[in-house]
Structure formats: C-alpha cells, structure tokens
BATOR-247113 format. One record per atom (N, C-alpha, C): residue number from 1; residue in one letter; atom name; x negated, y negated, z negated. Coordinates in steps of 0.05 Angstrom, whole numbers, plus 32768, in hexadecimal, padded with zeros to 4 digits. Atoms other than C-alpha are relative to their C-alpha. Layout:
<atoms>
NUM a CA X Y Z
...
</atoms>
This chain:
<atoms>
1 m N 8001 7FEB 7FEA
1 m CA 8725 7BC7 7AF3
1 m C 7FF1 8015 7FF2
2 k N 800D 7FE9 800A
2 k CA 8713 7C0D 7AE2
2 k C 7FE4 8004 800F
3 q N 801C 7FFD 7FF4
3 q CA 86C8 7C19 7AED
3 q C 7FF3 801A 7FF4
4 y N 800F 7FEE 800D
4 y CA 8695 7C4E 7AE1
4 y C 7FE3 7FF9 800A
5 q N 801D 8007 7FFB
5 q CA 8648 7C3E 7ADD
5 q C 7FEF 8013 7FF1
6 t N 8015 7FEF 800B
6 t CA 860B 7C66 7AD2
6 t C 7FE5 7FF9 800D
7 v N 801B 8001 7FF3
7 v CA 85C0 7C6A 7AE4
7 v C 7FF7 801A 8005
8 i N 800A 7FE6 7FF9
8 i CA 85A7 7CA4 7B0B
8 i C 7FE1 7FFE 7FFC
9 p N 801B 8000 8009
9 p CA 855E 7CB3 7AF0
9 p C 7FF1 8006 801C
10 p N 8012 7FF8 7FE8
10 p CA 8524 7CBA 7B23
10 p C 7FFD 801E 8002
11 a N 8004 7FE4 7FFA
11 a CA 851C 7CFC 7B46
11 a C 8018 8011 7FF5
12 s N 7FE7 7FF1 800A
12 s CA 8565 7D11 7B34
12 s C 8012 8002 8018
13 h N 7FED 7FFC 7FEE
13 h CA 85A2 7D26 7B59
13 h C 801D 7FFC 7FF4
14 w N 7FE5 8005 8008
14 w CA 85EE 7D14 7B53
14 w C 8013 8005 8015
15 s N 7FE9 7FFC 7FEB
15 s CA 8630 7D20 7B75
15 s C 801B 7FF7 7FF2
16 f N 7FE4 8007 8009
16 f CA 8679 7D08 7B70
16 f C 8013 8000 8016
17 r N 7FEC 8002 7FEB
17 r CA 86B7 7D0C 7B97
17 r C 800F 7FE5 8000
18 m N 7FF7 801A 7FFD
18 m CA 86C6 7CC6 7BAD
18 m C 801E 7FFF 800C
19 r N 7FE6 7FFE 7FF4
19 r CA 8710 7CB9 7BBA
19 r C 8001 7FE9 8014
20 r N 7FFA 8016 7FEC
20 r CA 8728 7C91 7BF5
20 r C 800A 7FE7 7FF0
21 g N 7FF9 801C 800C
21 g CA 872E 7C45 7BE3
21 g C 7FF0 7FFB 7FE3
22 t N 8013 8009 8017
22 t CA 86F5 7C47 7BAD
22 t C 7FE7 7FF7 800E
23 q N 801B 8009 7FF7
23 q CA 86B0 7C2D 7BB4
23 q C 7FE9 8005 7FED
24 l N 8018 7FF7 800D
24 l CA 866A 7C3D 7B9D
24 l C 7FEA 7FEA 8005
25 t N 8016 8013 7FFC
25 t CA 8635 7C08 7B8F
25 t C 7FE8 800B 7FF4
26 l N 801C 7FF4 8009
26 l CA 85EB 7C1F 7B89
26 l C 7FED 7FE7 7FFE
27 t N 8011 8016 8004
27 t CA 85B9 7BF0 7B6D
27 t C 7FE1 800C 7FFA
28 d N 801B 7FF6 8005
28 d CA 856B 7BFB 7B71
28 d C 7FF8 7FEF 7FE6
29 v N 8005 8009 801A
29 v CA 8559 7BEE 7B28
29 v C 7FE4 7FF0 7FFC
30 e N 801D 8008 8004
30 e CA 850D 7BE3 7B2C
30 e C 7FF4 7FF8 801A
31 g N 800F 8009 7FE5
31 g CA 84FF 7BDB 7B78
31 g C 7FF4 801A 8009
32 g N 800C 7FE9 7FF6
32 g CA 84E5 7C0F 7BA7
32 g C 800D 801A 7FFD
33 a N 7FEE 7FE6 8000
33 a CA 851D 7C43 7B9F
33 a C 8006 800C 801D
34 n N 7FF5 7FF0 7FE9
34 n CA 8535 7C77 7BD0
34 n C 8017 8010 7FF7
35 v N 7FEA 7FEE 8006
35 v CA 8579 7C97 7BCF
35 v C 8007 8011 8019
36 g N 7FF7 7FEB 7FEC
36 g CA 8583 7CD4 7BFA
36 g C 801E 8006 7FFB
37 m N 7FE2 7FFB 8003
37 m CA 85CF 7CDC 7C07
37 m C 800C 800C 8018
38 v N 7FEF 7FF5 7FEC
38 v CA 85FF 7D07 7C2E
38 v C 801B 8001 7FF6
39 f N 7FE1 8000 8004
39 f CA 864A 7D0D 7C35
39 f C 800B 8018 800C
40 y N 7FF3 7FEB 7FF6
40 y CA 8679 7D46 7C3E
40 y C 801E 7FFA 7FF9
41 n N 7FE2 8004 8007
41 n CA 86C6 7D4A 7C42
41 n C 8004 8017 7FEB
42 p N 7FFA 7FEB 8016
42 p CA 86DA 7D6D 7C01
42 p C 8016 8013 8006
43 e N 7FEB 7FEF 7FFB
43 e CA 8717 7D89 7C22
43 e C 7FF9 8014 801A
44 n N 800B 7FF0 7FEB
44 n CA 86EE 7DA6 7C5C
44 n C 7FE4 7FFD 8003
45 l N 801C 8006 8003
45 l CA 86A5 7DAD 7C4C
45 l C 7FF0 8005 801A
46 l N 800E 8001 7FE6
46 l CA 8694 7DBB 7C94
46 l C 7FFE 7FE5 800C
47 e N 7FFF 8019 7FF5
47 e CA 86A1 7D74 7CA3
47 e C 7FEB 7FEE 7FED
48 r N 8015 800F 8010
48 r CA 8662 7D4A 7C8E
48 r C 7FF5 7FE9 800E
49 y N 800C 801A 7FF7
49 y CA 863A 7D09 7C99
49 y C 7FF1 8009 801B
50 n N 800C 7FFD 7FE7
50 n CA 8622 7D04 7CE0
50 n C 7FEE 7FE7 8008
51 a N 8014 8016 7FFC
51 a CA 85E1 7CD8 7CE6
51 a C 8002 7FF6 8020
52 p N 8003 8009 7FE4
52 p CA 85DD 7CD8 7D34
52 p C 801B 7FEF 8008
53 d N 7FE8 800E 7FF8
53 d CA 8626 7CC2 7D3E
53 d C 8002 7FE6 7FF2
54 t N 7FFE 8019 800E
54 t CA 8621 7C8D 7D08
54 t C 7FEE 7FEC 800C
55 l N 8010 8015 7FF5
55 l CA 85E7 7C6B 7D2A
55 l C 8008 7FFC 801D
56 k N 7FF9 8003 7FE5
56 k CA 85FD 7C78 7D71
56 k C 801B 7FEF 8004
57 a N 7FE6 800F 7FFD
57 a CA 8646 7C5D 7D67
57 a C 7FFA 7FE2 7FFC
58 q N 8004 801C 800A
58 q CA 8629 7C1D 7D4A
58 q C 7FE8 7FF2 800C
59 h N 8017 8009 7FF2
59 h CA 85ED 7C14 7D78
59 h C 7FEC 7FF4 7FEE
60 t N 8014 800A 8011
60 t CA 85BC 7C0E 7D40
60 t C 7FEE 8017 7FF6
61 f N 8011 7FEC 800E
61 f CA 8580 7C30 7D1F
61 f C 8000 7FFC 7FE0
62 k N 8000 8003 801D
62 k CA 8588 7C11 7CDA
62 k C 8020 8000 7FF8
63 l N 7FE7 8004 800C
63 l CA 85C5 7C0E 7CAB
63 l C 8003 7FE7 7FEE
64 t N 7FFF 8015 8010
64 t CA 85DF 7BD2 7C89
64 t C 801F 7FF7 7FFE
65 k N 7FE4 800B 8003
65 k CA 861F 7BA8 7C79
65 k C 8010 8001 8018
66 g N 7FF0 8001 7FE8
66 g CA 8655 7BB2 7CAD
66 g C 7FFE 801B 800C
67 h N 8003 7FE7 7FF4
67 h CA 8641 7BF8 7CBE
67 h C 8010 8015 7FF3
68 c N 7FEF 7FE9 800B
68 c CA 866C 7C39 7CB7
68 c C 7FEF 801A 8001
69 l N 8010 7FE7 8002
69 l CA 8653 7C7E 7CA3
69 l C 8011 8015 8008
70 y N 7FF0 7FEE 7FEF
70 y CA 866F 7CB4 7CD2
70 y C 8000 801D 7FF6
71 s N 8001 7FE4 8003
71 s CA 8682 7CFB 7CC9
71 s C 7FFD 800F 801E
72 d N 8004 7FF2 7FE7
72 d CA 8677 7D2F 7CFF
72 d C 801C 8005 800F
73 m N 7FE4 7FFC 7FF1
73 m CA 86C3 7D2E 7D10
73 m C 800A 7FE2 8009
74 g N 7FFA 801A 7FF4
74 g CA 86C0 7CE3 7D25
74 g C 8010 7FF0 7FE8
75 r N 7FF4 8011 8013
75 r CA 86DB 7CCB 7CE1
75 r C 7FEE 7FF0 7FF0
76 i N 8011 8010 800E
76 i CA 86C1 7C99 7CB2
76 i C 8002 8006 7FE3
77 f N 8004 7FF8 801D
77 f CA 86A9 7CB1 7C6D
77 f C 8002 7FE4 7FF0
78 a N 8002 8019 8012
78 a CA 8698 7C6B 7C53
78 a C 7FF4 7FE8 8012
79 s N 800A 801A 7FF3
79 s CA 8688 7C22 7C69
79 s C 7FEF 7FF1 7FEE
80 i N 8013 800F 800F
80 i CA 864F 7BF8 7C52
80 i C 800D 7FE3 7FFE
81 i N 7FF2 8018 8001
81 i CA 8674 7BBC 7C37
81 i C 7FEF 7FE7 7FF4
82 e N 8015 8012 800C
82 e CA 863B 7B99 7C12
82 e C 7FE5 800B 8001
83 d N 801A 7FF7 7FFD
83 d CA 85F2 7B9B 7C1B
83 d C 7FEA 7FEA 7FFC
84 s N 8014 8016 8006
84 s CA 85BA 7B6E 7BFD
84 s C 7FE6 8005 800F
85 l N 801B 7FF5 7FF6
85 l CA 8581 7B94 7C21
85 l C 7FFD 7FFA 801D
86 g N 7FFF 8005 7FE3
86 g CA 8593 7B94 7C6A
86 g C 7FF4 8019 8010
87 w N 8009 7FEA 7FF1
87 w CA 8572 7BD7 7C7E
87 w C 7FFD 8019 7FEE
88 h N 8000 7FE7 800C
88 h CA 857F 7C1E 7C6A
88 h C 7FFC 8014 8016
89 e N 8007 7FEE 7FE9
89 e CA 8567 7C5B 7C94
89 e C 800F 801A 7FFD
90 t N 7FF2 7FE7 7FFE
90 t CA 8587 7C9B 7CA8
90 t C 7FF4 8014 8014
91 v N 800C 7FEE 7FED
91 v CA 8555 7CC1 7CD5
91 v C 7FEB 8010 7FF3
92 c N 8016 7FF0 8007
92 c CA 851C 7CDC 7CAA
92 c C 8005 8017 7FEF
93 g N 7FF8 7FE8 8012
93 g CA 8541 7D0E 7C7D
93 g C 7FF4 7FFF 7FE4
94 n N 8006 8000 801D
94 n CA 8529 7D26 7C39
94 n C 7FE3 800A 8001
95 s N 801A 7FF4 8004
95 s CA 84E6 7D32 7C1C
95 s C 8003 801E 7FF7
96 h N 8002 7FE4 8008
96 h CA 84D3 7D7B 7C11
96 h C 7FEC 8005 7FED
97 a N 8014 7FFA 8012
97 a CA 84A9 7D9D 7BDF
97 a C 7FE3 7FFE 800C
98 s N 801A 8004 7FF2
98 s CA 846F 7D9D 7C11
98 s C 7FF7 7FE6 8002
99 h N 8005 801C 7FFF
99 h CA 8474 7D53 7C19
99 h C 7FF7 7FF5 7FE3
100 i N 8005 800A 801A
100 i CA 8472 7D48 7BCD
100 i C 7FE4 800B 7FF7
101 e N 8019 7FF5 8006
101 e CA 8438 7D78 7BC2
101 e C 7FE7 7FF4 800C
102 s N 8018 800B 7FEF
102 s CA 840D 7D5C 7BFA
102 s C 7FFB 7FE1 7FF8
103 q N 8006 801D 8005
103 q CA 8415 7D13 7BE4
103 q C 7FFA 7FFE 7FE1
104 w N 8006 8005 8021
104 w CA 8416 7D1B 7B94
104 w C 7FFA 8018 7FF3
105 g N 8006 7FE7 8011
105 g CA 8406 7D62 7B82
105 g C 8019 800D 7FF7
106 k N 7FE9 7FF0 8007
106 k CA 8432 7D99 7B6A
106 k C 8005 7FFE 7FE3
107 r N 7FF7 8001 801B
107 r CA 8459 7D94 7B2C
107 r C 801B 800F 8000
108 d N 7FE3 7FF2 8004
108 d CA 8496 7DBF 7B15
108 d C 800A 7FFB 7FE5
109 y N 7FF1 8006 801A
109 y CA 84C9 7DB8 7ADE
109 y C 7FF6 8015 7FE8
110 q N 8009 7FEE 8014
110 q CA 84AE 7DF8 7ABA
110 q C 7FE9 7FF5 7FF1
111 n N 8018 8009 800E
111 n CA 846A 7DD8 7AAC
111 n C 7FFF 7FE4 7FFA
112 d N 8001 8020 8003
112 d CA 8477 7D8C 7AB2
112 d C 8018 7FF3 7FF5
113 r N 7FE8 8009 800A
113 r CA 84BE 7D86 7A9A
113 r C 8008 7FE5 800F
114 n N 7FF5 8018 7FF2
114 n CA 84D8 7D3E 7AA8
114 n C 7FE9 7FF0 800F
115 n N 8015 800F 7FEF
115 n CA 8494 7D2A 7AC8
115 n C 7FFC 8010 8019
116 w N 8004 7FF0 7FE6
116 w CA 849E 7D5F 7B00
116 w C 8007 7FEC 8019
117 q N 7FFD 8011 7FE8
117 q CA 84A3 7D45 7B48
117 q C 8014 800E 8012
118 q N 7FEA 7FF3 7FF0
118 q CA 84E7 7D59 7B68
118 q C 7FFC 7FF3 801C
119 n N 7FFD 8009 7FE2
119 n CA 84F1 7D54 7BB4
119 n C 801D 7FFE 8007
120 g N 7FE5 8005 7FFA
120 g CA 852F 7D3D 7BD6
120 g C 800F 8017 800C
121 h N 7FF3 7FE8 7FF6
121 h CA 853E 7D7F 7BFB
121 h C 800A 8012 7FEC
122 d N 7FF9 7FF0 8013
122 d CA 853E 7DA7 7BBF
122 d C 8015 7FF4 7FEC
123 a N 7FEC 800D 8013
123 a CA 8565 7D75 7B92
123 a C 801B 7FFE 8010
124 m N 7FE7 8000 7FF2
124 m CA 8599 7D70 7BC7
124 m C 800E 801C 8000
125 l N 7FF6 7FE3 7FFE
125 l CA 85A0 7DBD 7BCB
125 l C 800C 8007 7FE3
126 v N 7FF6 7FFA 801B
126 v CA 85A9 7DC1 7B7F
126 v C 801C 7FF4 7FFD
127 e N 7FE7 800D 8005
127 e CA 85E2 7D90 7B81
127 e C 8017 800B 8013
128 m N 7FEC 7FF5 7FEE
128 m CA 8602 7DAD 7BC0
128 m C 800B 801B 7FF7
129 a N 7FF7 7FE5 800B
129 a CA 8605 7DF1 7B9F
129 a C 8018 8002 7FEE
130 k N 7FEA 8002 8013
130 k CA 8637 7DD8 7B6D
130 k C 801B 8003 8011
131 y N 7FE7 8000 7FEE
131 y CA 866A 7DD6 7BA9
131 y C 7FFF 8017 8014
132 g N 8003 7FE8 7FEF
132 g CA 8654 7E17 7BCA
132 g C 7FF2 7FFB 8018
133 l N 8010 8007 7FE6
133 l CA 862A 7DF3 7BFD
133 l C 7FE4 800B 7FFE
134 t N 801D 7FF4 8001
134 t CA 85E6 7E12 7C12
134 t C 7FED 7FF1 8013
135 q N 8011 800C 7FEC
135 q CA 85AB 7E00 7C3C
135 q C 800B 7FFE 801A
136 a N 7FF5 8001 7FE5
136 a CA 85D0 7E0F 7C7B
136 a C 8016 7FE9 8003
137 d N 7FED 8017 7FFE
137 d CA 85FF 7DD4 7C69
137 d C 7FF1 7FE4 7FFD
138 i N 8010 801B 8002
138 i CA 85C6 7D9E 7C63
138 i C 8004 7FF4 801A
139 t N 7FFE 8013 7FE8
139 t CA 85D1 7D65 7C94
139 t C 7FEC 7FEA 7FFF
140 a N 8014 8019 8003
140 a CA 85A4 7D29 7CA3
140 a C 800D 7FEB 7FEC
141 n N 7FFA 8012 8016
141 n CA 85A7 7CFA 7C68
141 n C 7FFC 7FE3 8003
142 l N 8007 801C 8002
142 l CA 85AB 7CB0 7C5B
142 l C 7FE5 7FFE 7FED
143 n N 8015 8009 8014
143 n CA 856C 7C93 7C38
143 n C 8005 7FE3 7FFB
144 l N 7FFA 8019 8009
144 l CA 8589 7C57 7C15
144 l C 7FE9 7FF1 7FF5
145 f N 8014 8013 800A
145 f CA 855B 7C1D 7C04
145 f C 7FE4 8004 800D
146 s N 8018 7FFC 7FF2
146 s CA 8527 7C35 7C35
146 s C 7FFF 7FF8 801C
147 k N 8004 8008 7FE6
147 k CA 850D 7C19 7C76
147 k C 7FE7 800C 800E
148 v N 8014 7FF5 7FF2
148 v CA 84E5 7C3A 7CAB
148 v C 7FFA 7FED 801A
149 e N 8008 800E 7FEB
149 e CA 84BD 7C17 7CE2
149 e C 7FF3 8014 8014
150 t N 800E 7FF1 7FEC
150 t CA 84A4 7C35 7D25
150 t C 7FE9 7FF1 800F
151 d N 8016 800C 7FF1
151 d CA 8462 7C27 7D4C
151 d C 8006 8004 801F
152 d N 7FFD 7FFE 7FE3
152 d CA 8458 7C26 7D96
152 d C 8003 801C 800A
153 e N 7FFF 7FE6 7FFB
153 e CA 8450 7C70 7D95
153 e C 8019 800F 7FF6
154 g N 7FE9 7FF6 800C
154 g CA 8491 7C7B 7D71
154 g C 7FFE 800D 7FE6
155 s N 8005 7FF8 801A
155 s CA 8472 7C90 7D31
155 s C 800D 7FF0 7FEA
156 m N 7FF4 800F 8014
156 m CA 8498 7C7E 7CF3
156 m C 7FEF 7FFC 7FE6
157 t N 800D 8008 801A
157 t CA 847E 7C5C 7CB3
157 t C 8014 7FF6 7FED
158 l N 7FEE 800A 8014
158 l CA 84A2 7C4E 7C73
158 l C 7FF6 7FE7 7FF6
159 v N 8009 8019 800B
159 v CA 84A2 7C07 7C5E
159 v C 8001 7FFD 7FE0
160 e N 8000 7FFE 801B
160 e CA 848A 7C0A 7C17
160 e C 800A 7FE5 7FF1
161 q N 7FF5 8014 8010
161 q CA 84AE 7BDF 7BE1
161 q C 8012 7FF0 8012
162 h N 7FEC 8010 7FF0
162 h CA 84E3 7BCA 7C15
162 h C 8017 7FF7 7FEE
163 s N 7FEB 8006 8012
163 s CA 8517 7BCA 7BDE
163 s C 7FF6 7FF2 7FE8
164 k N 8007 800B 801A
164 k CA 850E 7B9A 7BA4
164 k C 8014 8004 7FEA
165 a N 7FEF 7FFC 8015
165 a CA 852C 7B9F 7B60
165 a C 8018 7FEE 8003
166 g N 7FE8 800C 7FFF
166 g CA 8574 7B90 7B60
166 g C 800E 8000 801D
167 a N 7FF4 7FFB 7FE5
167 a CA 8580 7BA0 7BAA
167 a C 8019 8014 7FFD
168 h N 7FE9 7FEF 8005
168 h CA 85C3 7BC0 7BB2
168 h C 8012 8002 8019
169 l N 7FEE 7FFF 7FEB
169 l CA 85F9 7BD8 7BE3
169 l C 801A 800E 7FF6
170 t N 7FE6 7FF6 8007
170 t CA 8644 7BEC 7BDD
170 t C 800B 800F 8016
171 l N 7FF4 7FEE 7FEF
171 l CA 8663 7C26 7C00
171 l C 801E 8001 7FFC
172 r N 7FE3 7FFE 8003
172 r CA 86B1 7C23 7C0B
172 r C 8008 801B 800A
173 f N 7FF9 7FE5 7FF8
173 f CA 86CD 7C69 7C12
173 f C 801B 7FFF 8010
174 e N 7FEA 8000 7FF0
174 e CA 86FF 7C70 7C4D
174 e C 8011 801A 8000
175 m N 7FF3 7FE5 8001
175 m CA 8712 7CB9 7C3E
175 m C 7FF3 800D 7FE6
176 d N 800D 7FF2 8018
176 d CA 8706 7CE8 7C01
176 d C 7FE7 800D 800C
177 t N 801D 7FFB 7FF6
177 t CA 86BB 7CF7 7C05
177 t C 7FF1 800E 7FEB
178 l N 8014 7FF6 8012
178 l CA 868D 7D24 7BE1
178 l C 7FE4 7FF5 8004
179 v N 801B 800E 7FFF
179 v CA 864E 7CFC 7BD4
179 v C 7FEB 800E 7FF0
180 i N 8015 7FF4 800E
180 i CA 860D 7D1F 7BC2
180 i C 7FE5 7FF0 8009
181 l N 8013 8012 7FFF
181 l CA 85D1 7CF6 7BB6
181 l C 7FE6 800A 7FEF
182 h N 8018 7FFA 8010
182 h CA 8588 7CFB 7B9A
182 h C 7FF0 7FE5 7FFE
183 t N 8013 8016 8003
183 t CA 8554 7CC7 7B82
183 t C 7FE3 8008 8002
184 c N 801B 7FF7 7FF8
184 c CA 8518 7CEB 7B9E
184 c C 7FF1 7FEE 8011
185 p N 800E 8011 7FEB
185 p CA 84E1 7CC9 7BC7
185 p C 8008 8006 801D
186 h N 7FFD 7FFF 7FE1
186 h CA 84E7 7CBB 7C11
186 h C 7FEF 8013 800B
187 p N 8013 7FEC 7FF5
187 p CA 84C5 7CF1 7C3B
187 p C 7FE7 7FF2 800B
188 l N 801A 800E 7FF5
188 l CA 8495 7CBC 7C59
188 l C 7FF2 7FEF 7FEB
189 s N 800A 8012 8017
189 s CA 8483 7C9B 7C16
189 s C 7FE1 8006 7FFF
190 q N 801F 7FFD 8005
190 q CA 8436 7C91 7C0F
190 q C 7FF8 7FF3 7FE7
191 a N 8009 800D 8018
191 a CA 8438 7C73 7BCB
191 a C 7FEC 8011 7FF0
192 d N 8016 7FF4 800F
192 d CA 83FD 7C81 7B9F
192 d C 8009 8013 7FEB
193 q N 7FF4 7FF0 8015
193 q CA 8428 7C9D 7B67
193 q C 801E 8008 8008
194 y N 7FE2 7FF6 7FFB
194 y CA 846A 7CC7 7B6B
194 y C 8011 7FEC 7FF9
195 p N 7FF0 8016 8005
195 p CA 849F 7C91 7B70
195 p C 8016 800B 7FEC
196 r N 7FEC 7FF9 8012
196 r CA 84CC 7C95 7B32
196 r C 8012 7FE6 7FFD
197 k N 7FF0 8017 7FFD
197 k CA 8503 7C65 7B41
197 k C 8020 8005 7FFB
198 p N 7FE5 7FFD 8008
198 p CA 8548 7C63 7B1E
198 p C 8014 7FF0 8013
199 v N 7FEC 800C 7FF2
199 v CA 8588 7C4C 7B41
199 v C 801A 7FFC 7FF0
200 s N 7FE6 8003 800E
200 s CA 85C8 7C2F 7B21
200 s C 8017 8007 8012
201 l N 7FE7 7FF8 7FF1
201 l CA 860B 7C46 7B3A
201 l C 8018 7FF6 7FF2
202 l N 7FE7 800C 8007
202 l CA 864E 7C24 7B33
202 l C 8018 8009 8010
203 l N 7FE8 7FF7 7FF0
203 l CA 8691 7C42 7B45
203 l C 8018 7FEF 7FF7
204 e N 7FE8 800F 8006
204 e CA 86CF 7C18 7B4B
204 e C 8015 8003 8017
205 k N 7FEE 8001 7FE8
205 k CA 870E 7C0F 7B76
205 k C 7FFA 7FEC 8013
206 a N 8006 8013 7FEA
206 a CA 8705 7BED 7BB8
206 a C 801B 7FEF 8007
207 l N 7FE9 800D 7FF6
207 l CA 8731 7BB7 7BD4
207 l C 800B 800C 801C
208 p N 7FF7 7FF3 7FE9
208 p CA 875F 7BCD 7C0E
208 p C 7FF2 7FF2 8018
209 v N 8010 8009 7FE6
209 v CA 8741 7BC8 7C56
209 v C 8011 7FED 800D
210 a N 7FF0 8016 7FF2
210 a CA 8758 7B85 7C76
210 a C 7FFD 8003 801D
211 d N 8001 8002 7FE3
211 d CA 8768 7B7C 7CBF
211 d C 7FE8 7FF4 800B
212 d N 801A 800E 7FF7
212 d CA 8729 7B51 7CC5
212 d C 7FE7 800C 7FF6
213 d N 8016 7FF4 800E
213 d CA 86FD 7B82 7CA1
213 d C 7FE6 8003 8011
214 l N 8019 8003 7FF0
214 l CA 86B4 7B7C 7CB9
214 l C 7FF6 801E 800B
215 c N 8009 7FE7 7FF7
215 c CA 86A6 7BC7 7CBA
215 c C 8013 800A 8015
216 k N 7FEC 7FF3 7FEC
216 k CA 86E6 7BDA 7CE1
216 k C 7FFC 7FF1 801A
217 n N 8002 800F 7FE8
217 n CA 86D9 7BA2 7D14
217 n C 7FE5 7FFB 800E
218 s N 801B 8007 7FF6
218 s CA 8690 7BA0 7D1D
218 s C 7FF8 8010 801A
219 r N 8004 7FF5 7FE9
219 r CA 8693 7BD3 7D54
219 r C 8019 8010 800A
220 p N 7FE9 7FF2 7FF7
220 p CA 86CA 7BEF 7D81
220 p C 8001 801E 7FF5
221 e N 8003 7FE4 800A
221 e CA 86B3 7C35 7D6B
221 e C 800C 8003 7FE6
222 n N 7FF8 8000 801C
222 n CA 86C1 7C22 7D23
222 n C 801F 7FFF 8000
223 q N 7FE3 8001 7FFF
223 q CA 8709 7C11 7D34
223 q C 800C 801C 8008
224 r N 7FF7 7FE4 7FF9
224 r CA 8711 7C57 7D54
224 r C 7FFB 8012 7FE6
225 g N 8005 7FF1 8018
225 g CA 86F0 7C75 7D16
225 g C 8017 7FFB 7FEC
226 f N 7FEB 8005 8013
226 f CA 8724 7C53 7CE9
226 f C 801A 800B 8008
227 a N 7FE7 7FF3 7FF4
227 a CA 875C 7C69 7D17
227 a C 7FFF 801C 7FFC
228 n N 8004 7FE4 8004
228 n CA 8741 7CB2 7D10
228 n C 8007 8005 7FE4
229 n N 7FF8 7FFF 801C
229 n CA 8746 7CA7 7CC5
229 n C 801C 7FFF 7FFA
230 s N 7FE3 8005 8003
230 s CA 878C 7C8F 7CC8
230 s C 8011 801B 8008
231 l N 7FF3 7FE7 7FF6
231 l CA 87A1 7CCC 7CF2
231 l C 7FFB 8017 7FEB
232 y N 8004 7FED 8014
232 y CA 877F 7CF9 7CC0
232 y C 800F 8000 7FE7
233 h N 7FF1 8006 8016
233 h CA 87A0 7CDB 7C85
233 h C 801D 8004 8003
234 f N 7FE3 7FFC 7FF8
234 f CA 87E3 7CDC 7CA9
234 f C 8007 801E 7FFD
235 g N 7FF9 7FE4 8002
235 g CA 87DC 7D25 7CAE
235 g C 7FFF 800E 7FE4
236 l N 8000 7FF5 801D
236 l CA 87CA 7D30 7C64
236 l C 8018 7FF7 7FF1
237 e N 7FEB 800B 8011
237 e CA 8800 7D03 7C4C
237 e C 801D 8005 800A
238 a N 7FE4 7FFD 7FF5
238 a CA 883B 7D14 7C7A
238 a C 8010 8014 7FF1
</atoms>
C-alpha cells in the first residue's frame, strides 16, 4: 500500500491537501505533544472547520474515536477512526506571542535560530498564507493530544503530560480537505520549559466506509453529515 511518512519537528507547521478516502495518522513521539489543526475546503476556502457544530452535533466536550469533524456547511471533513488516547480538545484555540513571552520569555528566529519559541497563531498564519488565507480566515482549531479540565467556577486547566509517548490517532477524510497544522505549545501550558515535542505523520489510503461504520452511526447527526457529503460529491461528480 502506498504510504508517506515524516516527522514534524517541534514548533513547526505543515499543510497538505488530503484526498477523500485517505487517512492521516499522527503519533506523539516523546509524549506531551500538542498539534493545533484546522481544515478548509480546497475547492471553496470559505468552508472551514466548525468547532461549535462538531461538539454540539455529537453532544460532547472532548473528541475521540467515533467522532466526526464538521465544516460550517454541515459536512464532514474527517472522522476519527482510531484513537489510543481518548481525549482531544477543540475549545482553547492557539497560543499567541504574548502567551509564549509571558511563560518562557521572548525569543525570535533572527537572534535564536532553531532555539526560538514559535507560537501557534503565527505558525498557522505562515502556513495559511501559502493558500491565500489571512488572519480573517482563522477559525477555532483542534488541539490534538491535549486535555483540559474545568473547575467549579468554569476555569480551564491543561492536564500536563496527558499524552504519553506512542499515543496516536487516525483521521479518515470524507471529502477533499486542506489540512493546516502546527506543533507549538498549547495556550494553557504551564510547563517549566518551552515544550519541544515532535509528532510523526503517516499518510495512506483508507478502507471504504462500511454500513456499520462507528463514526457514521455513533450519532443521528453524523448520518445526516454523511448524507450531506454524498449530495456534495454527487454534485461534483455528476
């Protein structure tokens, strides 16, 4: 089976157009990783990942195996078909330069080269610019491998070292999708040192969606989402 594999270094960014019927497996190489990720429709960049609809449609606060990742058009970009971790969050957004400087001090590439401390917001903007996307196109992102807890007052705290070395999840893409990601720290990280955690990435062809597919059948809303995808692809292929 045709495959592509690489390692995304810490504090880096990456993008790729995933085709319908392919899958992406991400693995936390050392433990403690965070992967900020967003999706866009490469045929219509105005359609992008929608965090509120993803959570609301599936009656959940966390994401794991069996969940689908929705666009703002009610379609499904991808399904989580495997997950060894059990909790990934999509409510806290990206780290910004102010977060990084406040927690670990200011470093930039001009002075510190590969020891600089990139933030998720800027990393994502750099990658988005390759496709003509700007800050106006930023949407709430996934934070894969990260877990947040809330206290009685509703304040959120990152669970440090939630993800152990070897933790992995697999996304099956239900439509052509522009994937943009970074490996910068979670915005709530309180680590003593700037987290530098690599993530491995494997691309390969996915098996066809079966009638008893977990993601498709875990919620009635997901069945409607797959139906919306079918209509969308009918229009493209007619």
